[in-house]
N, C-alpha and C positions, 0 to 999 in steps of 0.2 A: 416791340413794346419794351420800354426800359423797366428795370427792376422796380424802381420806386413807384412807377405808375401802377404796376400790378399789385404791389403790396400796400400802397397808400402812403409811403414815405414821401417827404417833400423833395422836390427837385433842387438841384444845386443852383439853378439860375432860371429866370423867367422864360428864357429861350428854349428850355428843355420841355417840349410839349408832347402831348399824347399823339402817337402815330397809330392810325387806324388801319391802313391797308397793309403795311409791312410790320408785322408784330415780331419784334426782335426776340430771339431765343433767350429764355431765362437761364442764366448761368449760375448754377448752384456750386458752392465751393465746400468749405468745411461745415458740415451740418450736424445738428443735434435733433434727434427724432423724439417726439413726445406723443404718447397715447394715454387715453383715459379709460379705465375699466369701470364700466357702469354696472351697478347691482352685483358687484363681486365677481364678474366674469373675467378673472385675471388671465386664464389660459387663452381665451379668445382674443384678448387684447394683446397678449404676447405674440400670438400667431399673426395678428393684423400688423403689428409694428415690424415684424420680420418681413412681411410682404412690403411694407412701406420702405424698409431698407433696400429691397430690390428695386423698387420704383425710383428711389433717390439715386441709386447707383446707375440705373438705366439713364436717368436724366443728366448724369455727369457729376454727381456729388461724392465727396469723401465723407462717410458717416463716422463721426468721432465719438458719439455717445448716444445712448437711447435711454429714455425715462418712461416708466409706466406708472401711472397714478391710479389708485382705487378711490372712487367717489360714488356717492349715492346718486348724484345727478351733476351734470356739467354746471360750472359757475356761470351765471348770467353775464358777468362783466368781462371775465378773462378766460373762461372755459375751464381753467385749471385752478383758479383761486390766486389771491395775491401772495400768500405764503409760498406756494409752489412756484409762482412766477419769480419771486426773489431768489429761490433756490436755483431755478433755471438760469436766471441772469448771472449768478455766480459761476455756474458750470460753463456757460458760454464764454465768459471772460477768462476763466482759468484755462480753457482748451483753445482759446483763440478762434472760436467758431464765429461765423458771420451770418449763419442762417439757421432758423428754427423751423422744422417742418412738423406740423400738427397732423395727427392721423384722422381727424374728422374735419368736415367743412365748418368753418367759423363764420359768424355773422360779421358784417363790416365793423360794428362797434367792438366786438371781441378782438378782431385783428388789430385795431387801432390801440386799444388799451394794453394788449399784450406786448405790442411793439414798444410802447412807451415804457413799460416796466422792465422789459428784457434789454432794451437798447440794442436791438439787432433786427435784421430783416426776418419777418415771420410770414410764412405761406402755409396754406392748408393742403390737405390731400387732393382736393379738387384742382387747385392751381397746378400742382405737381403733375397730375394725370393729363391736364390740358396741355402742359408744356411738352410732355412725351408724345402726345398725339401730334402736336405741331411739328416736332422733329421728324416724325415718320410718315406724315401724309405726303404723297407724291403726285397723285392725280389732281386735276382741277376740282373735281367734286369733293375729294377728301380734304383739300386745303380750304375750300369754302365752308365745309361743314365744321372744321376745327375752328376757323376764324369766327363763325357764327356762335359757337359755344363759348369761345373766349370773350367775345364782346358781351354776350348775355350774362356771363359771370362778372365781368368788369363793371357793367353799367350801375348796379346798385352800390358799388364799392368806391365810386368816385367821391372825393371830398375836396374842400377848398384848399388852396395852396398859399394862404397868407393874405393879409389885408391889402397888400399892394396889388393883388390880382383879383380883388373882390368884385370890382365893377369896371366895365369897359368905359362907361361914361359916368363921371362923378366929380363934384366940385365945380367952382366957378368956371364958366366957359365950356364945360363938358357935360352940363346937365342934359338929361333926356331920359327916355324910358330905361336905358341901360340893360345889361344882361351879364350875369355872373359868368366867370370863366368856366365854372363847372356846368352851367346851363348850356354854354356853347359846346362843350365836350359831349354832354349828354345828347344834344340835338344831332351832332355829327355821328355819334355812335348809333343812334336810332335810325338815321338815314342810311348808314352802311348796313345795319341789320336788315332793313327793308329790302335793300338791293340784293343782299346775299340770299334771303329767303326766296326772292323772285327768281334768281339764277338757279337755285336748287330745284325749284318747281320745274323749270325748263329741262334741267338735266334728268330729273325723275321721269318726265314725260318721254324723253328719248329712250331711257331704260325700259319704260313700260311698253314702248313699241317693239323693242327687241324681245321682251318676254312674251308678248302676244304672238309674235311670229313663231317662237318655240312651241307655244301652246297649240297653235294651229297645226303645227307639224306633228303634234302628239308626243313630244319629247318630255318625259317627266323630269322634275327638278328635285335635286337633293341638296340640302343646305348643311354644310359642316359648321357646327357651332360648338362653343365650349369656352371654358375659362382661358384667359390669356396664358400662353405657353403650354397649352395642353397637347399640342402637336398637330393642329389642323393643317398647317402649311406643309409639314413633313408628310402627312398622309396624302395630301393632294399631289405633292411631288412624286410620291411612291406610285400613285395610281396613274398619273398622266405625264410625268416628267415636265410639270408646269414651270419649273425654274423659279418658284416663289422663294424669296429670301427666308432663310431659316437661321435663327440665332437663339441662343439660350438667354434671351432677355424678354422682359414683359413688353408686349405690343411691338414686337420687331416688325410685324407686317400690319398694315392698317387698311389699305385699299383692297376691296374684295376682288377675287380672281375666279373666273368661271371657265371650266373645261368640259368638253363633251367626251364621254367615255362609253365604251361598249361593255355591257354587263355579260356575265356567263350565259344568260338566257338568250343572248343575241340582240336584245333591245339596247338602244342607246339612251343615255340619261345625262343631264348636265349636273356637274358637281360645283358648288360655289363655296369658296373659303371665305367666311365672313370675319368681321372684326372680333377680336377676343373680348370677353367680358371680365369683370372683376368686381369684388365686393365693394360696396359704396361707390359704384360707378356714378359719376356726376350726372345729375338730372339734365343739365344743359347739354351734355354730350348725347344722352339718349334722345333728347328732342331734336338736336341738330342732325343726328344720324338716323332719325326715324324713317326717312324715305328709303334709305339703303336697307335698314333692318326689316322693313316691311316686305322685302323680297323673301325673307325667311317665312313670313306669314303666308306667302303664296306658294311655298314649296310643297311638294307632295310628301316629302319625308325629311325629318330633321335627324341627322346623325350627330348625336351629342357626345363629344369626346371629353373624357375625364382623365386628368393626370393621375394615374394609379399609384405613382411613386411618392406623392406628397401626403402629408399626415391627415388632411381633413377633406376627403373626397365628397362627403355628404354636404359640407359647407359650400364647396364649389358648385356642386349640382344645384343646390338651392339658389345660389346667387345667379346662375345662368337662367334657371327657370323663372326667376323673378323678372328679369329683363325680357324674356320671351313673352311673358304675360303682359308686360307693359306695351309691347309693340304688336299685340294681337296674334301671337303665334302659339299661344298656350294649347290650342286644340289641334295643332298639326301633329300627325303621328310621329312618335319619337323612338329612335333606336339608340339606347345607351351603350357606349363603347368605352371600355377601360384601356387606355393607351399606356405605352412605356412598360410593357410586360417584361422587356429585357432587363429591367431594373428590379424585378420582383423575385423573391425566393418562393418556394412552394407554400410555406406557411402564410405569407402575405397573399398569395393567390387564393388560397382557401378562405382566408378571412374576408377578402373582397367579394368572393362568390356568395358568402353568407350575407354580407352587408348590402350588396347591390345585386340581388338575384336576377338572373335573366340577362345581365350585361355581357356583351362579348368582350373578350380579352385579346388585345392585339399589341404588336409593336410596329409602329409606322417606320421606325428607324431600321429594323432588321427585316421586316416583311412578314413576321410571324402572325398568322391568323388573318392576313389581309384578304387572301383569296376566299376564305370562308365568309368574311365580312361582306364581300361583294355578292356572294351567293345569297346571303340573307337579305341584303338590300334589294336584290332582284325580286325576291318573294314578297317584300313589304310594299313595293310600289303598286299603285292602283293599276288594275288591268284596263286596257283600252275598251271602250264601250260597245263596239259593234262586232258581233261574231259573224263570219261569213266564209263561204267556200269560193275559190276562184281557180280557173284554169288559165295559166299564163303561158303564152307562146314562148318557145325557146329564144326568140329574138327579143324578148322583153325581160332580159336578165336584170335590167335596171329596176323593174318593179319587184322582182324577187328579192333583190338586195334591199329595196326600200321597205318591203314587208318585214324583213328581219330586223332592220334598224328601228322602225317606228312602231311596229306592231308586236304582238305576241303570237308567234307561229306555233300552232298546236300539232299539226301533222304536215308532212311533205311527201308527195308521191310523184315519181317521174313516169309519165305515160307517153304514148306515141305522139299525142297532140301538144304536149308541153309539160309544164310543172303544175301539179295540182296541189294547192295549199289550203289548209283550213287555219284560220287565224282570228284573233281579236285585233281590231284596227280602230284607230281614232278616226273621226269623221272625215278629215282631209284625205287620209289614205284610203278609206272606204270609197270616197268619191272617185279617186284615181283608179281604183280597181273595178268600178261599176261595170265597164264594158266587158269584163272577163268573169263576172260572177256567175255561178252556176245556179240553176233553179233550186228552190227550196232553201236558200240561205236565210239565216235568221236576220230579219231586217232591223229589229230593234236592239238585238243583243241582250245579253243577260244583265249587263251593267254591273257585274260583280266587281268588287274591289279586293285587293290583297288584304291580308291580315294587317290590322293596325295595332 
């Protein structure tokens, strides 16, 4: 997608048309960042614009200046007001900037008016995040989700490109029902959105089959969630050697990765590294990624990683929990984990322990506290539902191994006839052990679950 299409500026020629399938990467150059502090929340606005700086740098921009304005409410026409817009225009001209990045999502009218006053390309935080997602999506599903979000964002922001393009049929000899160029573009976008949604439903169906297979095997699911750059990929690599890309950038990994791991209790569990969250996460992105994020809602435990080294952990926790609530995962048991302990001094550790009581403190980079975290995870996962006793012949070592992997083995005793085990087992494993069950086994099981 060309820059002028995304921002609404006019093309240089009629031949420069909207591309729907291949969205060209937005290239930011010298950028001025602008944030508005509403109701006097200047500190929050300054933290937000600093995060916007990291987003802009991740997208490839050189940030030449930042502006933070205090207002009672955003201006309906330009978001920042005409006076501030003229000041911004002077700054852009003096610094030779060609892009203005706003820290909030602007309406189509606000984008247009601000561009006219500033005489430079204007994009908002939503467009910037969408561009970063487009750069980092690698799987077919990830690319389709990002394209769907981009087109949903673009659709209401299309506007006419001049009188010469107003009608396909107009004037003597060309009269007819006619159709505006903008209407053609909108129809093409809607058609593409419909196809993307249909494709994503098919991909979600495939993922659902795999998940049901894991559920039948009794393998519990752990979802790693957290603010972007909190260290989820680093932790998954530490636990499994997954080889997930790790960079000190926002949204360096986008496509979810799932690995099966053995816990200290002997049970196996799947760990999934999900997409990172961020404050003011575009609604179109949440909608597009909802089928992927719903995997979190079906997890048995959410391990919520927090970057303990940044200044506002409470704000990041709130942002993540807001998105979890939006995708139906608010009621999934949560284990709060403070990561990057290697960057903390003792005073900071004590402060965080008071601020977020009960949270585990680890360093995914050095391995500090990771073994203890796995032990806690093992106790927090729900127990398999069926409790039984079985005597397994020595030539059925495969069943003994499966009992340890899929069930919760309570006792093991080696007797002359074979291996006697008492365990909690999922229904599929209980069925496989049925020929070897001993009399008096608990048929229904206690159905107890681990602490949540």
